[in-house]
C-alpha positions as protocol buffer text, in pm:
chain_id: "A"
residue {
  index: 1
  type: MET
  ca { x: 14359 y: 21655 z: -5912 }
}
residue {
  index: 2
  type: LEU
  ca { x: 14077 y: 21403 z: -5885 }
}
residue {
  index: 3
  type: VAL
  ca { x: 13779 y: 21435 z: -6127 }
}
residue {
  index: 4
  type: GLY
  ca { x: 13535 y: 21711 z: -6045 }
}
residue {
  index: 5
  type: GLN
  ca { x: 13388 y: 22040 z: -6166 }
}
residue {
  index: 6
  type: ARG
  ca { x: 13683 y: 22265 z: -6252 }
}
residue {
  index: 7
  type: GLU
  ca { x: 13508 y: 22606 z: -6294 }
}
residue {
  index: 8
  type: SER
  ca { x: 13167 y: 22767 z: -6296 }
}
residue {
  index: 9
  type: ARG
  ca { x: 12954 y: 22629 z: -6579 }
}
residue {
  index: 10
  type: ILE
  ca { x: 12679 y: 22890 z: -6553 }
}
residue {
  index: 11
  type: ARG
  ca { x: 12865 y: 23218 z: -6505 }
}
residue {
  index: 12
  type: ASN
  ca { x: 12840 y: 23319 z: -6871 }
}
residue {
  index: 13
  type: MET
  ca { x: 12470 y: 23225 z: -6889 }
}
residue {
  index: 14
  type: VAL
  ca { x: 12346 y: 23513 z: -6667 }
}
residue {
  index: 15
  type: MET
  ca { x: 12376 y: 23888 z: -6631 }
}
residue {
  index: 16
  type: LEU
  ca { x: 12684 y: 23966 z: -6420 }
}
residue {
  index: 17
  type: GLU
  ca { x: 12801 y: 24282 z: -6245 }
}
residue {
  index: 18
  type: THR
  ca { x: 13132 y: 24308 z: -6062 }
}
residue {
  index: 19
  type: GLY
  ca { x: 13256 y: 24558 z: -5812 }
}
residue {
  index: 20
  type: CYS
  ca { x: 12934 y: 24563 z: -5604 }
}
residue {
  index: 21
  type: SER
  ca { x: 12950 y: 24727 z: -5267 }
}
residue {
  index: 22
  type: GLY
  ca { x: 12734 y: 24777 z: -4962 }
}
residue {
  index: 23
  type: GLU
  ca { x: 12507 y: 24541 z: -4773 }
}
residue {
  index: 24
  type: ALA
  ca { x: 12283 y: 24479 z: -5080 }
}
residue {
  index: 25
  type: LYS
  ca { x: 12248 y: 24565 z: -5446 }
}
residue {
  index: 26
  type: THR
  ca { x: 11914 y: 24658 z: -5601 }
}
residue {
  index: 27
  type: PHE
  ca { x: 11802 y: 24629 z: -5962 }
}
residue {
  index: 28
  type: ASN
  ca { x: 11511 y: 24842 z: -6080 }
}
residue {
  index: 29
  type: GLN
  ca { x: 11234 y: 24703 z: -6298 }
}
residue {
  index: 30
  type: VAL
  ca { x: 10995 y: 24892 z: -6519 }
}
residue {
  index: 31
  type: GLY
  ca { x: 10667 y: 24735 z: -6636 }
}
residue {
  index: 32
  type: ASP
  ca { x: 10437 y: 24794 z: -6928 }
}
residue {
  index: 33
  type: ILE
  ca { x: 10174 y: 25071 z: -6943 }
}
residue {
  index: 34
  type: ASN
  ca { x: 9860 y: 25108 z: -7162 }
}
residue {
  index: 35
  type: SER
  ca { x: 9781 y: 25401 z: -7388 }
}
residue {
  index: 36
  type: ILE
  ca { x: 9459 y: 25611 z: -7373 }
}
residue {
  index: 37
  type: ASN
  ca { x: 9248 y: 25632 z: -7686 }
}
residue {
  index: 38
  type: THR
  ca { x: 9169 y: 25999 z: -7729 }
}
residue {
  index: 39
  type: THR
  ca { x: 9019 y: 25982 z: -8079 }
}
residue {
  index: 40
  type: GLY
  ca { x: 8752 y: 26248 z: -8124 }
}
residue {
  index: 41
  type: THR
  ca { x: 8793 y: 26402 z: -7780 }
}
residue {
  index: 42
  type: ARG
  ca { x: 8966 y: 26736 z: -7824 }
}
residue {
  index: 43
  type: TYR
  ca { x: 9093 y: 26908 z: -7505 }
}
residue {
  index: 44
  type: GLN
  ca { x: 9032 y: 26592 z: -7299 }
}
residue {
  index: 45
  type: ASN
  ca { x: 9190 y: 26584 z: -6958 }
}
residue {
  index: 46
  type: ILE
  ca { x: 9439 y: 26303 z: -6967 }
}
residue {
  index: 47
  type: PRO
  ca { x: 9514 y: 26144 z: -6630 }
}
residue {
  index: 48
  type: LEU
  ca { x: 9879 y: 26103 z: -6556 }
}
residue {
  index: 49
  type: ARG
  ca { x: 10003 y: 25755 z: -6482 }
}
residue {
  index: 50
  type: ASP
  ca { x: 10302 y: 25632 z: -6287 }
}
residue {
  index: 51
  type: LEU
  ca { x: 10533 y: 25390 z: -6444 }
}
residue {
  index: 52
  type: PRO
  ca { x: 10495 y: 25048 z: -6273 }
}
residue {
  index: 53
  type: THR
  ca { x: 10827 y: 24988 z: -6107 }
}
residue {
  index: 54
  type: ALA
  ca { x: 10974 y: 24733 z: -5864 }
}
residue {
  index: 55
  type: LYS
  ca { x: 11304 y: 24632 z: -5717 }
}
residue {
  index: 56
  type: ARG
  ca { x: 11496 y: 24306 z: -5698 }
}
residue {
  index: 57
  type: TRP
  ca { x: 11754 y: 24262 z: -5428 }
}
residue {
  index: 58
  type: ILE
  ca { x: 12082 y: 24078 z: -5406 }
}
residue {
  index: 59
  type: ARG
  ca { x: 12246 y: 24024 z: -5070 }
}
residue {
  index: 60
  type: PRO
  ca { x: 12591 y: 23875 z: -5091 }
}
residue {
  index: 61
  type: ASN
  ca { x: 12707 y: 23553 z: -4940 }
}
residue {
  index: 62
  type: GLN
  ca { x: 13067 y: 23545 z: -4800 }
}
residue {
  index: 63
  type: TYR
  ca { x: 13286 y: 23239 z: -4836 }
}
residue {
  index: 64
  type: SER
  ca { x: 13621 y: 23121 z: -4701 }
}
residue {
  index: 65
  type: THR
  ca { x: 13826 y: 22829 z: -4815 }
}
residue {
  index: 66
  type: PRO
  ca { x: 14118 y: 22749 z: -4579 }
}
residue {
  index: 67
  type: THR
  ca { x: 14376 y: 22476 z: -4652 }
}
residue {
  index: 68
  type: SER
  ca { x: 14725 y: 22423 z: -4494 }
}
residue {
  index: 69
  type: GLU
  ca { x: 15067 y: 22267 z: -4523 }
}
residue {
  index: 70
  type: ASP
  ca { x: 15278 y: 22136 z: -4233 }
}
residue {
  index: 71
  type: LYS
  ca { x: 15553 y: 22397 z: -4231 }
}
residue {
  index: 72
  type: TRP
  ca { x: 15725 y: 22661 z: -4449 }
}
residue {
  index: 73
  type: ASP
  ca { x: 15947 y: 22489 z: -4700 }
}
residue {
  index: 74
  type: GLU
  ca { x: 16031 y: 22704 z: -5004 }
}
residue {
  index: 75
  type: LYS
  ca { x: 16095 y: 22405 z: -5232 }
}
residue {
  index: 76
  type: GLY
  ca { x: 15799 y: 22208 z: -5116 }
}
residue {
  index: 77
  type: LEU
  ca { x: 15549 y: 22493 z: -5116 }
}
residue {
  index: 78
  type: LEU
  ca { x: 15631 y: 22647 z: -5453 }
}
residue {
  index: 79
  type: PRO
  ca { x: 15443 y: 22381 z: -5656 }
}
residue {
  index: 80
  type: THR
  ca { x: 15138 y: 22421 z: -5435 }
}
residue {
  index: 81
  type: ILE
  ca { x: 15092 y: 22792 z: -5484 }
}
residue {
  index: 82
  type: ALA
  ca { x: 15184 y: 22810 z: -5853 }
}
residue {
  index: 83
  type: PRO
  ca { x: 14895 y: 22890 z: -6101 }
}
residue {
  index: 84
  type: ARG
  ca { x: 14846 y: 22514 z: -6151 }
}
residue {
  index: 85
  type: GLY
  ca { x: 14941 y: 22417 z: -5793 }
}
residue {
  index: 86
  type: LYS
  ca { x: 14719 y: 22197 z: -5587 }
}
residue {
  index: 87
  type: HIS
  ca { x: 14597 y: 22465 z: -5348 }
}
residue {
  index: 88
  type: THR
  ca { x: 14530 y: 22718 z: -5623 }
}
residue {
  index: 89
  type: MET
  ca { x: 14333 y: 22466 z: -5832 }
}
residue {
  index: 90
  type: ALA
  ca { x: 14133 y: 22325 z: -5541 }
}
residue {
  index: 91
  type: HIS
  ca { x: 14033 y: 22669 z: -5422 }
}
residue {
  index: 92
  type: ALA
  ca { x: 13933 y: 22776 z: -5775 }
}
residue {
  index: 93
  type: ARG
  ca { x: 13720 y: 22468 z: -5814 }
}
residue {
  index: 94
  type: THR
  ca { x: 13543 y: 22545 z: -5483 }
}
residue {
  index: 95
  type: PHE
  ca { x: 13471 y: 22900 z: -5606 }
}
residue {
  index: 96
  type: GLY
  ca { x: 13321 y: 22772 z: -5930 }
}
residue {
  index: 97
  type: ARG
  ca { x: 13094 y: 22525 z: -5751 }
}
residue {
  index: 98
  type: ASP
  ca { x: 12981 y: 22786 z: -5496 }
}
residue {
  index: 99
  type: LEU
  ca { x: 12897 y: 23036 z: -5770 }
}
residue {
  index: 100
  type: ASP
  ca { x: 12691 y: 22776 z: -5964 }
}
residue {
  index: 101
  type: ASP
  ca { x: 12505 y: 22684 z: -5644 }
}
residue {
  index: 102
  type: VAL
  ca { x: 12415 y: 23047 z: -5580 }
}
residue {
  index: 103
  type: ILE
  ca { x: 12291 y: 23089 z: -5944 }
}
residue {
  index: 104
  type: ILE
  ca { x: 12082 y: 22773 z: -5945 }
}
residue {
  index: 105
  type: ASP
  ca { x: 11921 y: 22872 z: -5615 }
}
residue {
  index: 106
  type: ALA
  ca { x: 11838 y: 23212 z: -5768 }
}
residue {
  index: 107
  type: ILE
  ca { x: 11694 y: 23070 z: -6088 }
}
residue {
  index: 108
  type: GLY
  ca { x: 11441 y: 22845 z: -5920 }
}
residue {
  index: 109
  type: GLY
  ca { x: 11431 y: 22971 z: -5563 }
}
residue {
  index: 110
  type: THR
  ca { x: 11295 y: 23270 z: -5373 }
}
residue {
  index: 111
  type: ALA
  ca { x: 11366 y: 23623 z: -5497 }
}
residue {
  index: 112
  type: TYR
  ca { x: 11333 y: 23927 z: -5272 }
}
residue {
  index: 113
  type: THR
  ca { x: 11147 y: 24234 z: -5385 }
}
residue {
  index: 114
  type: GLY
  ca { x: 10988 y: 24550 z: -5257 }
}
residue {
  index: 115
  type: ALA
  ca { x: 11120 y: 24880 z: -5119 }
}
residue {
  index: 116
  type: THR
  ca { x: 11309 y: 24710 z: -4838 }
}
residue {
  index: 117
  type: GLY
  ca { x: 11377 y: 24375 z: -5012 }
}
residue {
  index: 118
  type: VAL
  ca { x: 11189 y: 24156 z: -4768 }
}
residue {
  index: 119
  type: THR
  ca { x: 10895 y: 24050 z: -4988 }
}
residue {
  index: 120
  type: ALA
  ca { x: 10956 y: 23687 z: -5089 }
}
residue {
  index: 121
  type: THR
  ca { x: 10867 y: 23603 z: -5452 }
}
residue {
  index: 122
  type: VAL
  ca { x: 10865 y: 23241 z: -5562 }
}
residue {
  index: 123
  type: LEU
  ca { x: 10850 y: 23099 z: -5914 }
}
residue {
  index: 124
  type: PRO
  ca { x: 10479 y: 23063 z: -5987 }
}
residue {
  index: 125
  type: SER
  ca { x: 10316 y: 22749 z: -6111 }
}
residue {
  index: 126
  type: THR
  ca { x: 10257 y: 22911 z: -6453 }
}
residue {
  index: 127
  type: GLN
  ca { x: 10630 y: 22899 z: -6499 }
}
residue {
  index: 128
  type: LYS
  ca { x: 10662 y: 22528 z: -6422 }
}
residue {
  index: 129
  type: ILE
  ca { x: 10633 y: 22225 z: -6652 }
}
residue {
  index: 130
  type: ALA
  ca { x: 10496 y: 21936 z: -6450 }
}
residue {
  index: 131
  type: LYS
  ca { x: 10667 y: 21600 z: -6433 }
}
residue {
  index: 132
  type: ASP
  ca { x: 10364 y: 21444 z: -6610 }
}
residue {
  index: 133
  type: TYR
  ca { x: 10342 y: 21704 z: -6884 }
}
residue {
  index: 134
  type: VAL
  ca { x: 10246 y: 21577 z: -7230 }
}
residue {
  index: 135
  type: HIS
  ca { x: 10159 y: 21778 z: -7542 }
}
residue {
  index: 136
  type: THR
  ca { x: 9848 y: 21570 z: -7606 }
}
residue {
  index: 137
  type: GLY
  ca { x: 9693 y: 21261 z: -7446 }
}
residue {
  index: 138
  type: SER
  ca { x: 9691 y: 21136 z: -7093 }
}
residue {
  index: 139
  type: ALA
  ca { x: 9938 y: 21288 z: -6850 }
}
residue {
  index: 140
  type: THR
  ca { x: 10222 y: 21058 z: -6749 }
}
residue {
  index: 141
  type: ASP
  ca { x: 10540 y: 21101 z: -6551 }
}
residue {
  index: 142
  type: SER
  ca { x: 10847 y: 21131 z: -6768 }
}
residue {
  index: 143
  type: ASN
  ca { x: 11208 y: 21240 z: -6787 }
}
residue {
  index: 144
  type: LEU
  ca { x: 11319 y: 21542 z: -6993 }
}
residue {
  index: 145
  type: THR
  ca { x: 11139 y: 21513 z: -7323 }
}
residue {
  index: 146
  type: VAL
  ca { x: 11118 y: 21713 z: -7645 }
}
residue {
  index: 147
  type: HIS
  ca { x: 10757 y: 21800 z: -7563 }
}
residue {
  index: 148
  type: LYS
  ca { x: 10861 y: 21941 z: -7220 }
}
residue {
  index: 149
  type: ILE
  ca { x: 11129 y: 22163 z: -7380 }
}
residue {
  index: 150
  type: VAL
  ca { x: 10886 y: 22279 z: -7650 }
}
residue {
  index: 151
  type: GLY
  ca { x: 10633 y: 22351 z: -7371 }
}
residue {
  index: 152
  type: SER
  ca { x: 10878 y: 22568 z: -7185 }
}
residue {
  index: 153
  type: LEU
  ca { x: 10945 y: 22766 z: -7506 }
}
residue {
  index: 154
  type: LYS
  ca { x: 10574 y: 22822 z: -7544 }
}
residue {
  index: 155
  type: VAL
  ca { x: 10554 y: 22958 z: -7188 }
}
residue {
  index: 156
  type: LEU
  ca { x: 10836 y: 23204 z: -7267 }
}
residue {
  index: 157
  type: ALA
  ca { x: 10678 y: 23304 z: -7600 }
}
residue {
  index: 158
  type: ASP
  ca { x: 10337 y: 23354 z: -7431 }
}
residue {
  index: 159
  type: ASN
  ca { x: 10512 y: 23593 z: -7190 }
}
residue {
  index: 160
  type: ASP
  ca { x: 10682 y: 23781 z: -7471 }
}
residue {
  index: 161
  type: ALA
  ca { x: 11005 y: 23686 z: -7303 }
}
residue {
  index: 162
  type: ILE
  ca { x: 11153 y: 23580 z: -7641 }
}
residue {
  index: 163
  type: ASP
  ca { x: 11100 y: 23796 z: -7950 }
}
residue {
  index: 164
  type: ASP
  ca { x: 11210 y: 23661 z: -8288 }
}
residue {
  index: 165
  type: ASP
  ca { x: 11212 y: 24011 z: -8432 }
}
residue {
  index: 166
  type: GLU
  ca { x: 11443 y: 24159 z: -8167 }
}
residue {
  index: 167
  type: LEU
  ca { x: 11669 y: 23875 z: -8064 }
}
residue {
  index: 168
  type: ASP
  ca { x: 11967 y: 24012 z: -7878 }
}
residue {
  index: 169
  type: SER
  ca { x: 12225 y: 23889 z: -7630 }
}
residue {
  index: 170
  type: GLU
  ca { x: 11996 y: 23950 z: -7334 }
}
residue {
  index: 171
  type: GLN
  ca { x: 11731 y: 23731 z: -7488 }
}
residue {
  index: 172
  type: GLU
  ca { x: 11965 y: 23447 z: -7554 }
}
residue {
  index: 173
  type: LEU
  ca { x: 11817 y: 23125 z: -7431 }
}
residue {
  index: 174
  type: PHE
  ca { x: 11998 y: 22896 z: -7187 }
}
residue {
  index: 175
  type: GLY
  ca { x: 11916 y: 22563 z: -7039 }
}
residue {
  index: 176
  type: LEU
  ca { x: 12049 y: 22349 z: -6757 }
}
residue {
  index: 177
  type: MET
  ca { x: 11996 y: 21976 z: -6723 }
}
residue {
  index: 178
  type: THR
  ca { x: 12145 y: 21690 z: -6524 }
}
residue {
  index: 179
  type: PRO
  ca { x: 12351 y: 21404 z: -6675 }
}
residue {
  index: 180
  type: THR
  ca { x: 12051 y: 21172 z: -6634 }
}
residue {
  index: 181
  type: MET
  ca { x: 11833 y: 21404 z: -6840 }
}
residue {
  index: 182
  type: GLU
  ca { x: 12093 y: 21443 z: -7108 }
}
residue {
  index: 183
  type: ALA
  ca { x: 12140 y: 21067 z: -7136 }
}
residue {
  index: 184
  type: TYR
  ca { x: 11762 y: 21012 z: -7171 }
}
residue {
  index: 185
  type: LEU
  ca { x: 11720 y: 21291 z: -7420 }
}
residue {
  index: 186
  type: ARG
  ca { x: 12005 y: 21160 z: -7640 }
}
residue {
  index: 187
  type: SER
  ca { x: 11843 y: 20814 z: -7637 }
}
residue {
  index: 188
  type: LEU
  ca { x: 11502 y: 20953 z: -7708 }
}
residue {
  index: 189
  type: VAL
  ca { x: 11589 y: 21150 z: -8017 }
}
residue {
  index: 190
  type: THR
  ca { x: 11790 y: 20873 z: -8185 }
}
residue {
  index: 191
  type: SER
  ca { x: 11488 y: 20661 z: -8257 }
}
residue {
  index: 192
  type: GLY
  ca { x: 11124 y: 20679 z: -8349 }
}
residue {
  index: 193
  type: SER
  ca { x: 10948 y: 21004 z: -8451 }
}
residue {
  index: 194
  type: ASN
  ca { x: 11216 y: 21221 z: -8291 }
}
residue {
  index: 195
  type: VAL
  ca { x: 11511 y: 21096 z: -8487 }
}
residue {
  index: 196
  type: GLY
  ca { x: 11513 y: 21397 z: -8725 }
}
residue {
  index: 197
  type: LEU
  ca { x: 11579 y: 21639 z: -8441 }
}
residue {
  index: 198
  type: PHE
  ca { x: 11948 y: 21559 z: -8438 }
}
residue {
  index: 199
  type: SER
  ca { x: 11975 y: 21556 z: -8816 }
}
residue {
  index: 200
  type: LYS
  ca { x: 12169 y: 21843 z: -8989 }
}
residue {
  index: 201
  type: ASP
  ca { x: 11890 y: 21847 z: -9238 }
}
residue {
  index: 202
  type: TYR
  ca { x: 11651 y: 21993 z: -8973 }
}
residue {
  index: 203
  type: ALA
  ca { x: 11868 y: 22197 z: -8740 }
}
residue {
  index: 204
  type: PRO
  ca { x: 12230 y: 22314 z: -8670 }
}
residue {
  index: 205
  type: PRO
  ca { x: 12451 y: 22051 z: -8508 }
}
residue {
  index: 206
  type: VAL
  ca { x: 12317 y: 21950 z: -8171 }
}
residue {
  index: 207
  type: LEU
  ca { x: 12600 y: 21743 z: -8044 }
}
residue {
  index: 208
  type: ASP
  ca { x: 12955 y: 21859 z: -7983 }
}
residue {
  index: 209
  type: GLU
  ca { x: 13268 y: 21661 z: -8073 }
}
residue {
  index: 210
  type: ARG
  ca { x: 13228 y: 21455 z: -7755 }
}
residue {
  index: 211
  type: GLY
  ca { x: 12866 y: 21368 z: -7826 }
}
residue {
  index: 212
  type: ARG
  ca { x: 12730 y: 21611 z: -7565 }
}
residue {
  index: 213
  type: ILE
  ca { x: 12422 y: 21828 z: -7624 }
}
residue {
  index: 214
  type: LYS
  ca { x: 12536 y: 22183 z: -7671 }
}
residue {
  index: 215
  type: ARG
  ca { x: 12247 y: 22354 z: -7863 }
}
residue {
  index: 216
  type: PHE
  ca { x: 11905 y: 22201 z: -7899 }
}
residue {
  index: 217
  type: LEU
  ca { x: 11569 y: 22366 z: -8003 }
}
residue {
  index: 218
  type: GLY
  ca { x: 11736 y: 22708 z: -7994 }
}
residue {
  index: 219
  type: ILE
  ca { x: 11866 y: 22667 z: -7642 }
}
residue {
  index: 220
  type: ASN
  ca { x: 12227 y: 22668 z: -7529 }
}
residue {
  index: 221
  type: TRP
  ca { x: 12250 y: 22378 z: -7281 }
}
residue {
  index: 222
  type: LYS
  ca { x: 12488 y: 22299 z: -6999 }
}
residue {
  index: 223
  type: VAL
  ca { x: 12494 y: 21991 z: -6787 }
}
residue {
  index: 224
  type: SER
  ca { x: 12535 y: 22020 z: -6409 }
}
residue {
  index: 225
  type: THR
  ca { x: 12566 y: 21775 z: -6122 }
}
residue {
  index: 226
  type: ARG
  ca { x: 12498 y: 22035 z: -5852 }
}
residue {
  index: 227
  type: PRO
  ca { x: 12251 y: 21937 z: -5572 }
}
residue {
  index: 228
  type: GLY
  ca { x: 12022 y: 22235 z: -5640 }
}
residue {
  index: 229
  type: LEU
  ca { x: 11877 y: 22052 z: -5945 }
}
residue {
  index: 230
  type: LYS
  ca { x: 11758 y: 21761 z: -5730 }
}
residue {
  index: 231
  type: ASP
  ca { x: 11439 y: 21743 z: -5526 }
}
residue {
  index: 232
  type: ALA
  ca { x: 11402 y: 21598 z: -5179 }
}
residue {
  index: 233
  type: ASP
  ca { x: 11216 y: 21323 z: -5359 }
}
residue {
  index: 234
  type: THR
  ca { x: 11513 y: 21143 z: -5506 }
}
residue {
  index: 235
  type: THR
  ca { x: 11317 y: 21047 z: -5818 }
}
residue {
  index: 236
  type: ILE
  ca { x: 11262 y: 21407 z: -5922 }
}
residue {
  index: 237
  type: GLN
  ca { x: 11516 y: 21638 z: -6079 }
}
residue {
  index: 238
  type: TYR
  ca { x: 11475 y: 21984 z: -6237 }
}
residue {
  index: 239
  type: ALA
  ca { x: 11589 y: 22134 z: -6564 }
}
residue {
  index: 240
  type: TYR
  ca { x: 11561 y: 22507 z: -6630 }
}
residue {
  index: 241
  type: VAL
  ca { x: 11523 y: 22723 z: -6936 }
}
residue {
  index: 242
  type: TRP
  ca { x: 11573 y: 23098 z: -6909 }
}
residue {
  index: 243
  type: THR
  ca { x: 11670 y: 23413 z: -7097 }
}
residue {
  index: 244
  type: LYS
  ca { x: 12007 y: 23565 z: -7006 }
}
residue {
  index: 245
  type: SER
  ca { x: 11837 y: 23886 z: -6877 }
}
residue {
  index: 246
  type: GLY
  ca { x: 11622 y: 23685 z: -6639 }
}
residue {
  index: 247
  type: VAL
  ca { x: 11894 y: 23613 z: -6384 }
}
residue {
  index: 248
  type: GLN
  ca { x: 12145 y: 23861 z: -6228 }
}
residue {
  index: 249
  type: VAL
  ca { x: 12470 y: 23791 z: -6042 }
}
residue {
  index: 250
  type: GLY
  ca { x: 12649 y: 24045 z: -5830 }
}
residue {
  index: 251
  type: ILE
  ca { x: 13009 y: 23994 z: -5728 }
}
residue {
  index: 252
  type: TRP
  ca { x: 13127 y: 24194 z: -5429 }
}
residue {
  index: 253
  type: GLU
  ca { x: 13471 y: 24034 z: -5426 }
}
residue {
  index: 254
  type: ASP
  ca { x: 13623 y: 23786 z: -5668 }
}
residue {
  index: 255
  type: MET
  ca { x: 13842 y: 23508 z: -5527 }
}
residue {
  index: 256
  type: SER
  ca { x: 14163 y: 23632 z: -5360 }
}
residue {
  index: 257
  type: THR
  ca { x: 14413 y: 23408 z: -5182 }
}
residue {
  index: 258
  type: THR
  ca { x: 14652 y: 23493 z: -4896 }
}
residue {
  index: 259
  type: ILE
  ca { x: 14931 y: 23285 z: -4755 }
}
residue {
  index: 260
  type: ASP
  ca { x: 15025 y: 23308 z: -4384 }
}
residue {
  index: 261
  type: ARG
  ca { x: 15239 y: 23121 z: -4135 }
}
residue {
  index: 262
  type: LEU
  ca { x: 15076 y: 23011 z: -3807 }
}
residue {
  index: 263
  type: PRO
  ca { x: 15341 y: 23003 z: -3534 }
}
residue {
  index: 264
  type: GLN
  ca { x: 15100 y: 22856 z: -3280 }
}
residue {
  index: 265
  type: VAL
  ca { x: 15070 y: 22537 z: -3487 }
}
residue {
  index: 266
  type: ASN
  ca { x: 15442 y: 22476 z: -3558 }
}
residue {
  index: 267
  type: ASN
  ca { x: 15461 y: 22735 z: -3841 }
}
residue {
  index: 268
  type: ALA
  ca { x: 15198 y: 22557 z: -4051 }
}
residue {
  index: 269
  type: VAL
  ca { x: 15114 y: 22752 z: -4364 }
}
residue {
  index: 270
  type: LEU
  ca { x: 14755 y: 22867 z: -4412 }
}
residue {
  index: 271
  type: PHE
  ca { x: 14619 y: 22918 z: -4768 }
}
residue {
  index: 272
  type: LEU
  ca { x: 14296 y: 23118 z: -4736 }
}
residue {
  index: 273
  type: SER
  ca { x: 14075 y: 23208 z: -5025 }
}
residue {
  index: 274
  type: GLN
  ca { x: 13791 y: 23445 z: -4975 }
}
residue {
  index: 275
  type: TYR
  ca { x: 13514 y: 23574 z: -5204 }
}
residue {
  index: 276
  type: SER
  ca { x: 13166 y: 23727 z: -5188 }
}
residue {
  index: 277
  type: PHE
  ca { x: 12874 y: 23717 z: -5433 }
}
residue {
  index: 278
  type: GLY
  ca { x: 12499 y: 23676 z: -5463 }
}
residue {
  index: 279
  type: ALA
  ca { x: 12231 y: 23629 z: -5727 }
}
residue {
  index: 280
  type: THR
  ca { x: 11862 y: 23681 z: -5792 }
}
residue {
  index: 281
  type: ARG
  ca { x: 11596 y: 23600 z: -6052 }
}
residue {
  index: 282
  type: LEU
  ca { x: 11512 y: 23929 z: -6212 }
}
residue {
  index: 283
  type: GLU
  ca { x: 11174 y: 23829 z: -6363 }
}
residue {
  index: 284
  type: GLU
  ca { x: 10966 y: 23521 z: -6321 }
}
residue {
  index: 285
  type: LYS
  ca { x: 10831 y: 23535 z: -6678 }
}
residue {
  index: 286
  type: LYS
  ca { x: 11182 y: 23479 z: -6810 }
}
residue {
  index: 287
  type: VAL
  ca { x: 11238 y: 23147 z: -6630 }
}
residue {
  index: 288
  type: VAL
  ca { x: 11075 y: 22799 z: -6670 }
}
residue {
  index: 289
  type: GLN
  ca { x: 11135 y: 22505 z: -6442 }
}
residue {
  index: 290
  type: ILE
  ca { x: 11087 y: 22153 z: -6583 }
}
residue {
  index: 291
  type: ALA
  ca { x: 11021 y: 21872 z: -6342 }
}
residue {
  index: 292
  type: CYS
  ca { x: 11162 y: 21535 z: -6455 }
}
residue {
  index: 293
  type: LYS
  ca { x: 11092 y: 21188 z: -6326 }
}
residue {
  index: 294
  type: VAL
  ca { x: 11436 y: 21022 z: -6342 }
}
residue {
  index: 295
  type: ALA
  ca { x: 11378 y: 20691 z: -6162 }
}
């Protein structure tokens, strides 16, 4: 197998529900309410309040991956359909890439809300770190910087999306960056005022045994090369920071593969993998997009 993404890199970074059925799956949301101060007012009529609720919708995408061999040959075909066979591995890789593309599109794209699931909800500007963001001083375009990551954490903290007193698995922080961003960030923090950020004296180990960024500023990072992280402007790429409970995946059908002969094409053998899934952003306040100038 040639080099390439072997499996989904983001599947474990989001909420996931399997066994979905029907044309769509809805997830109910409940918002905050305010109390009524009744001090000193005995027998006051208290108006009833409805809980603020909303729905997020996932509609599944269906995928098919067909490949073939010339004809049925038991000895020749056995290695191709084995667990490590070329067809099995190629189809599994396709599944992983498709799933990541759906998740990335859900993180930064349009979510559908409302009673019928047709109200388009985009990620608001308040949840975006601009390409020229700086903590202080004059704005200037930059790649992924420590200040931008810290700025994204401030956005989440301002939204009460992260709570140090009640940190749980659903609040776990995840981040996604491109290889260009990772390379820049590693270079940035090995010199100057940022050098301490990779030191064991200041934080847990940031780099794994291969020198890749795995956990940085309390965020579990993954690197992705998927096209959804790139803008139409080829000089702009996007990083994302989110809490696990901010993104939901629904799987209608995991990957299944069938093998059939096609008599009409000289008994060629068809390997067909099919699967169906979808994703949505559950809450805008739990997701931050970081725009980066990479060229």
